DOLOVO-583886 format. One line per field, with one value per residue (C-alpha): residue number from 1; residue in three letters; x, y, z. Coordinates in Angstrom, 2 decimals, decimal comma. Layout:
// DOLOVO-583886
sevo <- (NUM  ...)
pakol <- (ala  ...)
x <- (X  ...)
y <- (Y  ...)
z <- (Z  ...)
//
This chain:
// DOLOVO-583886
sevo <- (1  2  3  4  5  6  7  8  9  10  11  12  13  14  15  16  17  18  19  20  21  22  23  24  25  26  27  28  29  30  31  32  33  34  35  36  37  38  39  40  41  42  43  44  45  46  47  48  49  50  51  52  53  54  55  56  57  58  59  60  61  62  63  64  65  66  67  68  69  70  71  72  73  74  75  76  77  78  79  80  81  82  83  84  85  86  87  88  89  90  91  92  93  94  95  96  97  98  99  100  101  102  103  104  105  106  107  108  109  110  111  112  113  114  115  116  117  118  119  120  121  122  123  124  125  126  127  128  129  130  131  132  133  134  135  136  137  138  139  140  141  142  143  144  145  146  147  148  149  150  151  152  153  154  155  156  157  158  159  160  161  162  163  164  165  166  167  168  169  170  171  172  173  174  175  176  177  178  179  180  181  182  183  184  185  186  187  188  189  190  191  192  193  194  195  196  197  198  199  200  201  202  203  204  205  206  207  208  209  210  211  212  213  214  215  216  217  218  219  220  221  222  223  224  225  226  227  228)
pakol <- (met  asn  pro  ser  ser  ser  ala  pro  ala  asp  leu  lys  val  val  glu  leu  cys  val  gln  gly  met  thr  ala  glu  ala  glu  gly  arg  asn  ser  asp  ala  arg  gly  leu  phe  gln  arg  ala  trp  asp  ile  ala  ala  asp  asp  tyr  glu  ala  cys  val  ala  ala  his  tyr  leu  ala  arg  his  gln  pro  thr  pro  glu  ala  thr  leu  arg  trp  asn  glu  thr  cys  leu  ala  leu  ala  asp  arg  val  gly  asp  glu  arg  val  arg  gly  phe  his  pro  ser  leu  his  gly  thr  ile  gly  arg  ala  his  leu  asp  leu  gly  arg  pro  ala  glu  ala  arg  ala  his  phe  glu  ala  ala  ala  gly  arg  leu  ala  asp  val  pro  pro  gly  pro  tyr  ala  asp  trp  leu  arg  leu  cys  ile  ala  arg  gly  leu  arg  ala  thr  ala  pro  glu  ala  ala  ser  gly  his  gly  asp  pro  gly  thr  gly  thr  asp  pro  leu  arg  pro  leu  leu  ala  arg  leu  cys  ala  arg  ala  asp  leu  glu  ala  leu  ser  leu  leu  leu  pro  pro  tyr  met  gly  asn  leu  his  arg  pro  glu  asp  glu  glu  arg  leu  thr  gly  thr  leu  arg  met  leu  his  ala  glu  arg  arg  leu  pro  glu  ala  asp  gln  ala  leu  leu  gly  glu  val  ile  ser  leu  arg  ala  gly  ala)
x <- (67,77  66,60  64,40  64,60  68,53  68,03  64,71  63,96  62,46  58,92  57,90  55,02  55,60  58,62  57,13  54,61  57,14  58,81  55,50  55,36  58,71  57,38  54,67  56,82  59,00  56,17  54,62  51,80  52,67  48,84  49,05  52,58  51,57  48,83  50,96  53,08  50,17  49,29  53,02  52,46  48,78  50,54  53,81  54,51  57,34  59,63  61,60  58,89  57,03  60,69  60,71  56,95  57,53  60,55  58,86  55,74  57,95  58,18  54,54  53,72  52,22  53,64  57,94  56,34  54,67  57,57  59,98  57,42  57,12  61,33  61,79  59,56  61,54  64,72  63,50  62,46  64,98  67,23  64,99  65,63  69,74  70,97  72,47  69,20  68,98  72,78  72,62  69,57  71,19  72,83  69,80  67,38  69,60  69,92  66,15  65,41  68,13  66,65  63,21  64,30  66,21  62,65  61,48  64,24  66,31  69,73  71,65  69,16  69,45  73,51  73,35  71,64  74,17  76,70  75,28  74,72  77,96  79,36  77,54  78,13  80,25  77,79  76,45  77,66  80,08  77,73  75,57  73,30  76,18  77,59  74,01  73,87  77,57  76,10  72,89  74,51  77,56  74,61  73,33  76,35  77,02  73,84  74,35  78,14  78,47  78,79  75,63  74,03  75,28  73,90  76,82  74,98  76,27  79,96  80,07  79,88  81,36  84,47  85,40  88,75  88,13  84,87  85,97  88,29  84,80  83,32  85,63  86,33  82,58  82,33  84,62  82,91  86,27  84,35  87,41  88,53  85,29  84,50  87,82  87,28  83,58  82,72  85,74  84,36  80,50  81,04  83,17  81,97  85,17  86,63  90,52  90,25  87,82  90,16  93,23  91,31  90,06  94,14  95,28  92,85  93,82  97,37  97,16  95,58  97,76  100,75  98,87  99,87  97,42  94,98  95,16  97,31  95,46  93,12  96,89  97,89  94,50  94,32  98,08  97,01  94,17  96,28  98,51  95,46  94,70  98,03  98,05  94,77)
y <- (74,70  71,71  69,14  67,16  65,86  65,73  62,59  59,53  60,53  58,99  61,33  62,96  65,96  66,74  65,66  68,85  70,94  70,06  70,70  74,05  75,08  74,24  76,47  79,27  78,86  79,42  82,23  79,98  81,78  81,13  77,50  77,03  78,16  76,06  72,89  74,29  74,70  71,23  69,81  71,90  70,21  66,22  66,60  64,07  64,47  67,77  67,29  67,11  70,10  72,21  71,44  72,85  75,54  77,07  77,64  78,54  81,22  82,57  83,11  85,37  88,86  90,67  90,89  89,83  86,70  86,03  86,34  84,12  81,27  81,17  81,65  78,23  76,63  77,46  75,55  72,71  72,22  72,86  70,10  67,71  68,24  65,92  65,34  65,98  69,43  70,50  73,12  74,03  77,18  78,97  80,03  80,25  82,75  84,68  84,70  85,69  88,44  89,86  89,59  91,62  93,84  94,79  95,45  97,87  96,22  95,69  94,81  91,84  91,30  91,23  88,55  86,13  87,18  86,47  83,01  82,22  83,05  80,67  77,95  78,35  76,34  73,40  73,72  71,84  73,75  74,59  77,67  77,69  77,81  80,52  82,38  82,11  83,74  86,69  87,58  87,02  89,17  91,59  91,66  91,66  94,89  96,86  95,91  96,89  100,26  102,17  101,42  101,83  105,03  106,24  106,38  103,78  100,43  99,91  99,10  102,27  105,62  105,03  101,61  102,21  99,26  100,75  103,33  100,50  98,81  101,30  102,07  98,32  98,39  101,32  99,41  96,56  94,58  91,35  89,04  91,66  91,91  88,36  87,57  90,79  90,86  86,72  87,91  91,17  90,49  87,56  88,58  87,60  89,60  86,81  86,03  83,44  85,83  88,92  87,07  85,59  88,87  90,59  87,67  88,34  91,80  91,15  89,04  91,52  93,49  91,49  90,66  94,32  94,31  97,28  101,01  103,33  104,95  101,80  99,87  102,88  102,74  98,89  99,21  101,69  99,61  96,93  99,41  100,38  97,07  96,06  98,98  97,80)
z <- (122,32  120,19  121,51  118,25  119,09  122,69  123,02  121,60  118,01  118,93  121,86  121,56  123,32  120,73  118,08  118,47  119,10  115,54  113,97  116,11  115,04  111,10  111,84  112,91  109,98  107,87  109,28  111,61  114,83  116,05  114,93  116,52  119,75  119,69  119,09  121,69  124,51  123,36  124,35  127,66  128,32  127,74  129,48  131,33  133,15  134,07  130,72  128,53  130,49  129,78  125,81  125,60  128,03  126,33  123,20  124,98  126,01  122,50  122,32  124,77  124,33  126,98  128,15  131,60  130,56  128,62  131,56  133,60  131,07  130,61  134,38  134,81  131,48  133,85  137,08  134,92  133,83  136,76  138,33  135,89  135,90  133,89  130,09  128,47  129,50  129,97  126,70  127,41  129,82  127,60  125,84  129,26  130,74  127,37  126,67  130,39  129,91  127,38  128,79  131,80  129,46  127,35  131,18  131,65  134,66  133,00  136,41  136,44  132,81  132,49  135,12  133,14  129,91  131,66  133,28  129,66  128,50  131,32  129,89  126,52  125,86  126,95  123,13  120,55  118,29  114,69  113,96  116,39  118,63  117,10  116,59  120,39  121,10  118,93  120,95  124,07  122,93  122,09  125,77  127,11  125,29  125,54  129,19  130,03  132,31  129,45  128,56  131,57  131,65  128,63  126,28  123,97  122,95  123,76  120,33  119,11  120,36  121,75  120,24  118,49  116,50  115,75  112,75  111,43  110,91  109,23  106,74  105,94  105,30  103,33  100,54  101,26  102,07  102,36  103,15  105,95  107,20  107,35  109,16  111,93  112,46  114,31  116,72  117,65  117,43  119,61  122,04  125,51  127,07  128,29  128,35  125,63  123,51  123,57  122,93  119,60  118,22  119,30  116,90  114,30  114,69  114,30  111,44  109,31  109,60  109,34  105,45  104,68  102,70  103,62  102,30  104,60  106,42  107,38  107,90  110,20  112,08  112,61  113,97  116,77  117,75  118,27  120,19  122,60  123,65  124,23  126,52  128,22)
//
């Protein structure tokens, strides 16, 4: 959520939040929290309060407090309801999901991660959207049925692609990893995401440059995905 790209540059609340973000980057967390608190205190409308609440939520001492501030922020964004806050919802649902996960509420967390995934297209393409996709995908993995049943992160264990990725990591095959990891780690398990991952696997397989054992393992993964 980047308020500086969504509001006039002379907006005092935005100025304070930008200063707070600079303080965060410099490790001055106490100063950052003070700047975000000042932004909240002077907010003149729901939009300004929404921006300030988002950053204040990052500086709370407990998961409960973090959740309250993020829920406040989401309620304010819903009240604003215009283009200024359109791109806020994926981040807000994602942070609420993480707070519920920290509090041991995977079902509530998953509902928010799914809501975040459903609104990801509202975020302009770029590094922030890429990072947000990875965070949402991580939350979906952590709250998947496999994780809830005690089998751990579904990105491990019985995941047929995991052994191949481990082999590529062991060999430091950066070219193959740079191709596979974005669609794998950012997979939101929607049809278009699954198609993108399968297509990437097939492209790598067609190149036939991997060692024989890895090439065979890659073929098995593709076959398993085709039969799923």
